[in-house]
C-alpha positions as CSV (number, residue, x, y, z in Angstrom):
1,X,-5.8,12.7,-9.2
2,X,-7.9,15.1,-7.2
3,X,-6.4,16.6,-4.2
4,X,-7.4,17.3,-0.6
5,X,-6.4,20.1,1.5
6,X,-2.7,20.0,2.8
7,X,-3.8,19.8,6.5
8,X,-6.1,16.7,5.6
9,X,-3.1,15.0,3.6
10,X,-0.9,15.3,6.6
11,X,-3.7,13.8,8.8
12,X,-4.3,10.8,6.1
13,X,-0.7,10.2,6.2
14,X,-0.3,10.1,9.8
15,X,-3.3,7.8,10.0
16,X,-2.1,5.4,7.5
17,X,1.5,5.4,9.1
18,X,-0.1,4.7,12.5
19,X,-1.9,1.6,11.0
20,X,1.5,0.5,9.4
21,X,3.5,1.0,12.6
22,X,0.9,-1.1,14.5
23,X,1.4,-4.1,12.1
24,X,5.3,-3.5,12.2
25,X,5.5,-3.5,15.9
26,X,3.4,-6.7,16.0
27,X,5.6,-8.6,13.6
28,X,8.9,-9.6,14.8
29,X,11.9,-9.3,12.4
30,X,10.3,-7.0,10.1
31,X,12.5,-4.2,8.8
32,X,10.1,-2.1,6.8
33,X,6.5,-1.7,5.5
34,X,6.0,0.3,2.4
35,X,2.6,1.3,0.8
36,X,2.5,2.0,-2.9
37,X,-0.4,3.4,-5.0
38,X,-1.2,2.5,-8.5
39,X,-2.0,5.4,-10.8
40,X,-2.6,5.8,-14.6
41,X,0.1,7.6,-16.4
42,X,0.5,9.0,-19.9
43,X,2.8,6.1,-20.6
44,X,0.6,3.4,-19.0
45,X,-0.1,2.5,-15.5
46,X,2.6,3.5,-12.9
47,X,3.2,3.4,-9.0
48,X,4.3,5.7,-6.3
49,X,5.6,4.7,-2.9
50,X,3.5,6.9,-0.7
51,X,4.0,5.9,2.9
52,X,6.8,3.9,4.6
53,X,7.7,3.0,8.2
54,X,10.7,1.2,9.4
55,X,12.0,-0.6,12.7
56,X,14.2,1.3,14.7
57,X,17.7,1.7,13.2
58,X,16.4,0.5,9.7
59,X,16.4,2.9,6.5
60,X,12.9,3.4,5.3
61,X,14.0,3.3,1.6
62,X,13.6,5.8,-1.1
63,X,10.2,7.5,-1.7
64,X,9.8,6.9,-5.5
65,X,7.2,8.1,-7.9
66,X,6.1,7.5,-11.5
67,X,7.8,4.1,-11.5
68,X,6.5,1.6,-14.1
69,X,3.9,-0.9,-13.0
70,X,6.1,-3.5,-15.1
71,X,8.3,-3.5,-12.0
72,X,5.7,-5.7,-10.4
73,X,5.8,-8.4,-13.1
74,X,6.9,-11.0,-10.6
75,X,4.0,-10.7,-8.3
76,X,1.3,-8.6,-9.9
77,X,-0.7,-11.6,-11.1
78,X,-1.1,-12.5,-7.4
79,X,-1.9,-9.1,-6.3
80,X,-4.6,-8.9,-9.2
81,X,-6.1,-12.3,-7.8
82,X,-6.3,-10.7,-4.3
83,X,-3.5,-12.7,-2.8
84,X,-0.4,-12.1,-0.8
85,X,2.9,-13.5,-2.0
86,X,6.1,-14.1,-0.4
87,X,9.4,-13.9,-2.3
88,X,13.2,-14.0,-1.7
89,X,14.6,-10.7,-3.1
90,X,17.2,-12.6,-5.2
91,X,14.1,-14.3,-7.1
92,X,12.8,-10.9,-8.1
93,X,14.1,-9.4,-11.3
94,X,13.2,-5.8,-10.5
95,X,12.6,-5.4,-6.7
96,X,15.9,-4.1,-5.2
97,X,16.1,-1.0,-7.6
98,X,12.5,-0.6,-8.0
99,X,11.4,-0.2,-4.4
100,X,14.6,1.6,-3.2
101,X,15.9,-1.0,-1.1
102,X,19.6,-0.2,-0.1
103,X,20.8,-3.5,-1.8
104,X,19.5,-6.8,-2.7
105,X,20.3,-7.9,0.6
106,X,16.8,-7.7,2.3
107,X,16.0,-11.5,2.5
108,X,12.3,-11.7,1.9
109,X,9.6,-9.3,0.9
110,X,5.7,-10.1,1.0
111,X,3.5,-8.1,-1.2
112,X,-0.1,-7.9,-0.5
113,X,-2.9,-5.9,-2.4
114,X,-4.8,-3.0,-1.4
115,X,-8.0,-3.2,-3.3
116,X,-10.9,-1.0,-3.5
117,X,-14.4,-1.8,-2.1
118,X,-15.5,-2.4,-5.6
119,X,-12.5,-4.5,-6.5
120,X,-9.8,-2.6,-8.6
121,X,-6.2,-2.7,-7.4
122,X,-5.3,0.6,-5.5
123,X,-1.9,-0.4,-4.6
124,X,0.1,-3.0,-2.4
125,X,1.7,-3.2,0.9
126,X,5.1,-4.5,1.1
127,X,6.7,-6.2,4.2
128,X,10.5,-6.6,4.1
129,X,12.6,-8.6,6.3
130,X,16.3,-7.8,6.2
131,X,19.0,-10.2,5.4
132,X,19.2,-12.9,8.0
133,X,15.8,-12.5,9.5
134,X,13.0,-15.0,8.5
135,X,9.2,-14.5,8.0
136,X,7.0,-16.5,10.1
137,X,5.9,-20.0,8.8
138,X,2.7,-21.8,8.5
139,X,0.0,-20.6,10.7
140,X,2.0,-17.5,11.9
141,X,2.3,-16.6,8.2
142,X,-1.3,-17.2,7.5
143,X,-2.1,-14.8,10.5
144,X,0.3,-12.2,9.1
145,X,-1.3,-12.3,5.8
146,X,-4.8,-12.0,7.4
147,X,-3.5,-8.9,9.6
148,X,-1.9,-7.4,6.4
149,X,-5.3,-7.9,4.6
150,X,-7.1,-6.1,7.5
151,X,-4.6,-3.3,7.2
152,X,-5.0,-3.3,3.5
153,X,-8.8,-2.8,3.8
154,X,-8.5,-0.1,6.3
155,X,-6.0,1.8,4.1
156,X,-8.2,1.3,1.1
157,X,-11.1,2.8,2.9
158,X,-9.2,5.8,4.0
159,X,-8.0,6.2,0.3
160,X,-11.4,5.9,-1.3
161,X,-12.8,8.6,1.5
162,X,-10.0,10.9,0.5
163,X,-10.9,10.4,-3.1
164,X,-14.6,11.1,-2.6
165,X,-13.7,14.2,-0.5
166,X,-11.4,15.6,-3.3
167,X,-14.2,15.2,-6.1
168,X,-16.5,18.2,-6.5
169,X,-20.0,17.8,-5.2
170,X,-22.7,17.3,-7.7
171,X,-24.9,20.4,-8.4
172,X,-28.0,20.0,-6.4
173,X,-31.1,20.2,-8.4
174,X,-33.9,22.6,-7.5
175,X,-36.7,20.5,-6.0
176,X,-40.0,22.2,-5.1
177,X,-40.8,21.8,-1.5
178,X,-44.2,20.5,-0.9
179,X,-46.1,21.6,2.1
180,X,-47.6,18.6,4.1
181,X,-50.9,19.5,5.5
C-alpha cells in the first residue's frame, strides 16, 4: 500500500480514533471498538487491526497484522452483503484468538462492514461487549447499526482520501494555451 507522510498518518489515526470514541461513548456497555483493514497479501487476502479504542479500565486488545481473512469465515458473508451481524463470542470458531481478545469471555461482538464508495470491502468495525454486558435490543440495536454504518462511511472516506494522497500525481500533459481575443 502506498504511504502518506508520518505526520499525516498520525493525524488520520487521531481522527479515526476520535470518531470511534464518539460512538463508544454513546453506546452503554460497550467495552471496545476495533477497526480492521483488509489487504491483499502474497498468501491471499489478510487483515490488520489498525485502530482500537476501549472504555475506561478495559484492555484495547492486541494490534494484529497480516492475519488471514479466513478468520472471518463466520461473518464475512454478512460483511460482503453490506450488513452488520451480531454474534455471541462462543458461537465464533476463531474470534477470540484472531482479534486478540483476552479470552473468549467477551459476551458479544457486532461486526459491521467498512466499504469504499465504489463498493469493495475495505475492512470492518468490531464492537465488543464484555461478559455480562448486553447489547441493545430491537430499535436501539437498529439505531446502533445505523450509527456504526455512518461511522464506517466516514472512516471509508478518510481511508480513500489517504490512499488518493499517497498515489503519485499523474503527469500533466503539455497543453497549448490559446489566447482569447
